[in-house]
N, C-alpha and C positions, 0 to 999 in steps of 0.2 A: 251066633243066632240059635244054634242047637241048645245051648244053655238057657237062653231066654225062653225058648219054646218049652223045654222041660219044666221050667218054673211055672209057666202059664198052665200047662197041663196039670201040674200038681195043684195049683190054685183051683182050677176047674173041678178036678176030682174032689177036692175038699168041699167045695160048694155043693156038688152033687150028693156027696155023702151026708152033708148037713141037711140037704133037702130030703133025702130018703129017711134019715133018722127022725125027722120031724113030721113025716107023712101022716101018721095016725093023729097027731095033734092038730094038723091043718084041717082034717075032716071033722074035727070035734066042734068047731065053732067058726063063724064067718070071719072073725078077725084073723084066725089062723089060715083060713083060705086066702085072705088078702096077703098074708105073709108069704104063703106059698107062691102066689102069683109074683110077688116082688122078687123072691129068690129065683124063680124061673126066668124072670126078666133079666136078672143079673147074669145068669148062665147064658142067656141069649146074647147079651152084650159081649161077654167074653168070647163066645163062638164067633160073633161078627168081627170082633177085633182080630182073632186068629185068622179068619178068612181074609180080612184086609191085609194082614201081614203076609199071608201066603201069596197074595196077588201083588206084593211089593209096595203096598200103600202103608208105609210105616207111620206117617203122620196121622192117618185115620185110626190106626191101631192104638197109637199113643193117646189120642183124644178119647177113644172109647174106654180104655183102661183108666184114664184119669176120671172119667165120669163114674165108673165103678168105685174107684177109691174115694171120691167125694161122698158117694151114697153110703158106703160101708165103713169108711175109716179103717179099712183093713190094711195092715202093713205090707202083706204080700202083693195085693193089687197096687198099692202105692209105689212099691219098689219096681214092679213091672212097668208101671206108667212112667216112672222116672227113667228107667233104662231105655225104653222105647223113644221117649221124647229126646233124650240125649242122642240116640242113634239118628233120629229125624232132624237133629240140629235145631231143636226148638227149646232154647234155654229157659224161657219164661214158663212154658208148660212143665218142663222138668223141675223147675224151682217150686212150683205149686205142688207137684206130686211129691217131691222130696220133703216138703214141709209137712204134708200129711203123714208120710212114712216116719219122719222123725217124731212127730207128736204121738203116733200110734205105737212106736217102739223107741221110747226115750233112752233106753239103755243100749241101743244098737250103735256101736261106734261108726259103722259104715253109713248108716242113715245120717248121722251128725256130720261126718266128714264130707259126704256128698252134698248135703245142704250148704255147708260152709263154702265149699268150692264154687257151687253155683251162685251163691250170694256174692262172692268175690268177683267172679267173672262178669256178673251183671252190674257191678259197681255199687252194690248195696252196702257201702262201707260202714255207715252208722249202725246198721243192724248187726253186722259182723263184729264190730267193736263192742257193742253192748253184750252180745252173747259170749264173746271170748273173755271179756272182763269178769263176767259172772263165773265163768269156768275157771278163771285164774284163782279166784277166791276158793273154789272147791279144791283145786289142785294143791293149794297151800294147806288146807285142812287134811288132805289125804297124803301130804308129803310127796307130791309128784310134780313139783314145779319144774324140774329140769326137763322131764318128758313133755310137759305142757309147752315149754318154750321151743323145744325141737319141733313140735307140731305147728306152733304159731309161725315159726320161721319158714317152714316148708309151705304153709298155706299162703303167707304174705308174698313169698317169692313167685307165686303163680298168678299174681294179679297182672292183668294185661298192661296196666300202667304202673311203672316202677314207683312213681310218686305215691300212688294209692297204696301199694304194698308197704312202702315206708311208713305212711300215715297210720295204717292199721297196726303195724308192729310197734311204732313209737307210742301210740295212744294206749295200747294195752299194757305195754311194758314199763310205763313211767314209774310205777312204784319200785321197780327192781333194777333200774339202770345203773346202780352201783355194783351189781353183780358182774363179774368179769365176763362170763359167757354171754350175758345179755348185752353188755356194752359192745363186745366184739361184733356180735351179729348186727346190732344197730349201726355200727360203723360201716360194715360191709353193705348194708342196705342204702346208706347214704351214698356210698360210692356208686352202686348200681343206678341210683337215681340222679347221678351226675353232680352231687353236692360234695365236692372233693374237700373243700375247706372244713366243712363240718365233720367229715370222716377223719381228717387229720387231727382235728381238735379232740375228738372222742378217743382216738388211738393214743395220742400223747397223754391224755388224762389217765387212760387205762394203764399205760406203761408206768406212770408215776405211782399208781396205786399198787400195781402188781408187776414188779420188776422181773418176774420169771415167766411172764406170759409170752412164750416164744412166738405164737402166731400173731400177736399184736406187733412185735418188732418186724416180723416177716411181711405182714400186710402193708405196713407203712413203707418199708424198704422196697418191696416189689412195686408198689404204687408209683414211687419216684422213678424206679428203673424203667417201668413200662412206659412212662411218659417222657423218658429220656431227659430227666431233670434232677438236679441235686444228687448226682451220681456218687460222689464221695460219701455223702450222708447215707444214701441208699445202701452202699456196700457195708458201712459200719453197722447199720441196723440189721442187715441180713446176717452178718457175721455174728452178731449177738444172738440172733435167733438160732443160728446153726450151732453155736456153743451150747445152747439150752436143749436143742433137739437135733442131735447130729445125724439121725437116721430118718428124718422126715423128708419124704420125697418132694413135697411141695417147697420146702425151704431150700433143699438142694437145687431144685429147679430155679428158684429165685437167684441163687448164687450164680448159676450158669448164665442166667439172663442179664444180671448186672455186669458180668464180665463181657458178655456180648455187646452191651451198650458202651462199655469202656474200650472196646476194640480188641480185647484179648480173646481171639477166637479159639485158640488152643485150649485155654482154661475153660472157656464157655462150653466147648464140646465135651471136655472131661466131666464137668459137673452134670451136664444135661444127659449124658449117657448113663451116668450113675443114677440119676433121678428116674430115667425111663426104665432101667432095669428093675427098680423098686416098684414103680407104678406107671405102666405104659398107657396112661390116659391120653385123651385127644390133645389137651393143652400142652402137656410136657412133650409129647411127640412132635407137635407143631413147632415148638421152640427149637428142638434139636434139628428138625428138618430145615428151619430157616438158617441156622448156623451152618449146616452142611451146604446149603444152597449158596450162602455167602462165601464159603471156602472153595466154590467152584465144583463141588462134588454133586452134580445135579441128579445123576441117576440114583445115587444113594439117598439124596434128599427126597426124591419122588417116592422111593420105597418107604421111607418113614412117613411121608404124607399119607400114603395108602394105609399105613397102620393107624394113623390118626383118624382117617375116615372110618375104618373098621370099628374103632372105639366109640366114635360119636360123629356121624355125618352132618349133624346140625350145629356143631360146636362153633360159637361165634369167633373165638380166637383163630380157629382153623380157617373158616371162610373168609374172615377179614385179611388174614395173612396171604392167602392165595390171591385175593383181589389185589392187594398191595404189590405183590410180586409179579402180577400179570400172568398167573398160572390158571388155566381153565380147570375147574373142578373135575370135568370129564376126563382130563388127562391123568389125574392121579386117583380117580375113584376106583376102588378095587372091583374087578369084574367077577 
C-alpha cells in the first residue's frame, strides 16, 4: 500500500508541476484557462481517489483513477488504476486500465505482462492468441524465440481452466511444434489438461526425433509410474533418462518413485533421499515422506512432510498425498 501511495503522490506532484509550469499560458487566453480548469479537475479527482483509499474504499479509488487514465491516457495513472482495481478484485476494471497503460507505454514489459495475465484470467483467449502470435513473429526477427516460449508457457499455465491454457499454447506454438523444447512443454500441458493419450503421443514422437532428450524419457516414465501402470516400461524409460542426466534431481526422484510402485521400498528411499538432498522441493519431499510412512517410520515421515509444507504449502501432490493417507494437514503443518 505504501508503494501504491508513493506512486500516486508522484503522479499528483507531476500534475501539479505541470499545472504550475503552464500557469502563465493559462492566463493568456481563454482556451488555456479551460485547460487549467481541466488540470485542476484531474488533480481534484486524484485527491478524491486518495481520500477514498485512506477511508478503505479501494473500489472508489480504482474507479476514480481509471477515469483519470481515460481522460489523460497517462501511463502512470493507468498503472495506478490497474493496481488498485486488482487490489479491489475488479478484474474487468483492471483489464481496461491495463489496456490504457499498455497503449500509452507499448515498450513497458510490465504493462504487457499485466494485460496478458488479466486477459487470460478473464478468458479472453482469442485476444491473447492474436497478440502472442504477432509477438512470436517479432521474437523470431529478434532471435528471442526461446525466451518467448518460456514466457508463453508461464502465462498459459496460469489460465484458470487448464484446457484454455493448453489451447493458448497450442494455437500460438503450431509453427514451432517440431522444436524439442516446444513439443515437451506442449506434452506437459496436455497432461495437466487430462489428455494423457495425446501427451504420450507427443513424447514418443519427441523421443524418436531427439533420442537424447532426458526429460522426455523421464516425463513418460514418471507418468506411468505415478498412475501405477506399465511399471516395467516406466522403469526402462527412467533408466534411460538417468543415463543421460545422472545428477538431475527430478529424474532421480522418478527412479525412487518407480521403485516405490514396484514395492522395493529400500531402493525407493535411497533414490528419494538422494533427490531430496539435491533439491528439497515439495513434491520430492512428499514422495520421500510417503515411502517413510509406508515403512512404518511415521515420526520421520511427518518431519519430511513438514519440510514439504515449508517448501510449498499449496503443492497439489503434497495435499493429495496427505488426503489419501488420511493425515490432517494441521498435523504436519510447521508451526
